C-alpha positions in Angstrom: 99.3 172.1 64.5 101.9 169.4 63.8 101.5 166.3 66.0 104.9 165.3 67.5 105.1 161.8 68.8 107.9 160.0 70.7 108.4 156.4 69.4 110.3 154.4 72.0 112.3 151.5 70.5 112.2 148.6 72.9 112.8 144.9 72.9 113.8 142.2 75.4 116.5 140.6 73.1 119.4 142.9 73.9 122.7 141.1 73.1 124.7 142.6 75.9 122.1 142.7 78.6 118.9 140.7 77.8 115.7 142.0 79.3 117.3 145.2 80.4 114.3 147.4 79.5 112.2 145.7 82.2 114.9 145.3 84.8 113.5 146.6 88.1 114.7 149.6 90.2 112.7 150.3 93.4 109.9 148.0 92.2 109.5 149.6 88.8 111.0 148.6 85.4 113.5 150.9 83.7 110.9 151.5 80.9 108.6 153.0 83.4 111.1 155.6 84.3 111.7 156.4 80.7 108.0 156.9 80.1 107.7 159.0 83.2 110.4 161.3 81.9 108.9 161.6 78.4 105.5 162.4 79.8 107.0 165.6 81.2 108.2 166.9 77.8 106.1 169.9 76.8 106.5 169.5 73.1 105.3 165.9 72.8 101.7 165.1 71.8 102.0 161.4 72.3 104.2 158.4 73.1 104.2 155.0 71.4 106.3 151.9 72.2 107.6 150.0 69.1 108.6 146.5 70.0 109.0 143.2 68.0 106.5 140.4 67.3 108.8 137.9 69.1 107.1 136.0 72.0 109.7 137.3 74.5 108.4 140.8 73.8 104.9 139.9 75.0 106.1 141.2 78.3 106.6 144.7 76.8 103.1 144.7 75.3 101.7 143.7 78.7 103.7 146.5 80.4 102.5 149.0 77.9 98.9 148.0 78.5 99.3 148.5 82.2 101.0 151.8 81.8 98.4 153.1 79.4 100.8 153.5 76.5 100.0 152.1 73.0 102.4 149.4 71.8 103.0 148.6 68.1 104.6 145.3 67.2 106.5 144.4 64.1 109.7 142.9 62.7 112.5 142.4 65.2 115.3 143.2 62.7 113.4 145.6 60.3 113.1 148.3 62.9 112.6 150.9 60.2 109.4 149.1 59.1 108.3 148.9 62.8 108.7 152.7 63.1 106.9 153.2 59.8 103.9 151.3 61.2 104.1 153.0 64.6 104.1 156.5 63.1 101.1 155.6 61.0 99.1 154.2 63.9 100.0 157.2 66.1 99.1 159.7 63.3 102.4 161.4 63.8 103.5 164.4 61.7 106.9 164.4 63.4 108.7 161.6 65.2 111.1 161.8 68.1 113.1 158.6 68.2 114.0 157.4 71.7 115.7 154.1 72.5 114.7 152.2 75.6 118.2 152.1 77.0 117.7 155.8 77.9 115.6 155.7 81.1 117.0 159.0 82.4 116.2 160.9 79.2 115.6 164.5 80.3 112.4 166.2 79.0 114.1 169.5 78.7 116.7 168.0 76.4 113.9 166.4 74.3 112.1 169.7 74.1 115.2 171.5 73.2 116.0 169.0 70.4 112.4 169.4 69.0 112.6 173.2 69.1 116.0 173.2 67.5 114.8 170.9 64.7 111.9 173.2 63.8 114.1 176.3 63.9 116.7 174.6 61.7 114.3 173.8 58.8 116.3 170.6 58.2 115.0 167.2 57.4 116.6 165.5 60.4 118.0 166.5 63.7 120.2 164.6 66.1 121.4 166.0 69.4 125.2 166.0 69.9 125.8 162.8 71.9 128.4 162.4 73.4 130.0 165.7 72.4 127.6 167.8 74.3 125.1 165.5 76.0 125.9 162.2 77.7 124.8 158.9 76.1 121.3 158.3 77.6 120.1 161.7 76.5 119.9 160.7 72.8 117.0 162.1 70.8 116.4 162.3 67.0 113.7 164.3 65.3 112.4 163.9 61.7 109.1 164.2 59.9 106.8 161.4 58.8 107.4 162.5 55.2 111.2 161.9 55.7 110.4 158.5 57.4 108.2 157.5 54.4 111.1 158.4 51.9 113.6 156.4 54.0 111.3 153.4 54.3 111.1 153.2 50.5 114.7 153.8 49.7 116.7 152.1 52.5 117.6 148.5 51.6 120.8 147.4 53.4 120.5 145.6 56.7 122.1 148.5 58.6 119.6 150.9 57.0 116.6 148.8 58.1 117.8 147.8 61.6 119.1 151.3 62.5 116.2 153.5 61.8 117.9 156.8 60.9 121.2 155.5 59.6 120.2 155.9 55.9 119.2 159.5 56.6 122.3 160.8 58.2 124.6 158.9 55.8 122.8 160.3 52.7 123.3 164.0 53.1 122.9 164.5 49.4 119.2 163.5 49.9 118.5 164.9 53.4 119.6 168.0 55.2 121.0 167.0 58.6 121.2 169.2 61.7 123.0 168.6 65.0 121.6 170.2 68.1 124.2 171.5 70.6 123.5 173.5 73.8 126.4 175.7 74.7 125.0 176.1 78.2 124.7 172.4 78.9 127.2 171.4 81.7 129.9 168.8 81.1 129.1 165.5 82.9 131.7 163.4 84.7 130.7 160.4 82.5 129.6 160.0 78.9 127.3 157.1 79.8 124.0 157.3 81.7 122.4 154.8 79.2 121.9 151.1 79.9 123.7 148.7 77.6 125.7 146.5 80.0 125.5 145.4 83.6 128.0 148.1 84.6 125.7 150.7 83.0 122.7 149.3 84.9 124.5 149.7 88.2 125.2 153.3 87.4 121.7 154.2 86.3 120.2 152.2 89.2 122.2 154.2 91.7 121.2 157.5 90.0 117.5 156.6 90.2 117.6 155.4 93.8 119.2 158.7 94.8 117.6 161.2 92.5 114.0 160.0 91.7 111.2 161.6 93.7 107.6 160.6 93.2 105.8 162.6 90.4 109.0 164.6 89.7 111.3 164.8 86.8 114.9 163.6 87.1 116.2 166.8 85.7 119.8 166.7 84.3 120.8 169.2 87.0 119.9 166.7 89.8 121.6 163.8 88.0 124.7 165.9 87.5 124.8 167.0 91.1 124.6 163.3 92.3 127.4 162.2 89.9 129.7 165.1 90.9 129.2 164.2 94.6 129.7 160.5 93.8 132.6 160.1 91.4 133.0 156.4 92.2 129.6 155.8 90.7 130.4 157.8 87.6 133.5 155.7 87.1 131.8 152.3 87.3 131.1 152.1 83.5 134.1 154.1 82.3 135.6 151.1 80.4 132.4 150.2 78.5 132.7 150.7 74.8 129.8 151.8 72.6 128.7 149.2 70.1 129.3 150.0 66.4 127.9 148.6 63.2 129.3 145.4 61.9 130.8 144.8 58.5 128.0 142.3 57.7 125.4 145.0 58.4 127.1 147.5 56.2 127.6 145.2 53.3 124.3 143.4 53.2 
């Protein structure tokens, strides 16, 4: 049986909203909510947090210890190497890459992405964000074999800092699959991730109104809240998604 492990990419040094992963909502950090969501995914065999070896990320290691989740530390910029180490320590056969700016990640979306990946027979699967799913439901699936190949071949800064960039930009080497769910409803916003203060206000409001102890914040409940509260959904409408810089692509 293949061991499928979620590796959560987290650090305190965010450029747009430093410390966002541990920002509190109702007395718990955002990273806690993300882990709570992932623990309800049926196809996951384990969860690991991959953070940097910077002093400021000691707080993430301390949080992980308290939450009972293993934390692997490595280079802040060479995130690919950090994932490579985390996958080895977790004895993962398949990796589900999750970023810590997705505290509302829905376990059914994660499970669907994993199942679609295995059905596709491809090397790599990304779910269709934001075409089908809103940002914040991002999940990518690939094998440890593919990660090993990427770790050896990827050399540019963009390829090392953005774990899967080399994979999906080298389709002559890897078969790439995109998971879409035709039954998934259209959200009134494309952003339920946390990258800016405006994003945090939206996600904070969702958690405060949707979260119930020991329950999943299913996408249906999140959608219902946003449809009933269009002013909340509009709060981060002007936020632009970050893109790769020319320096990253040329190095």
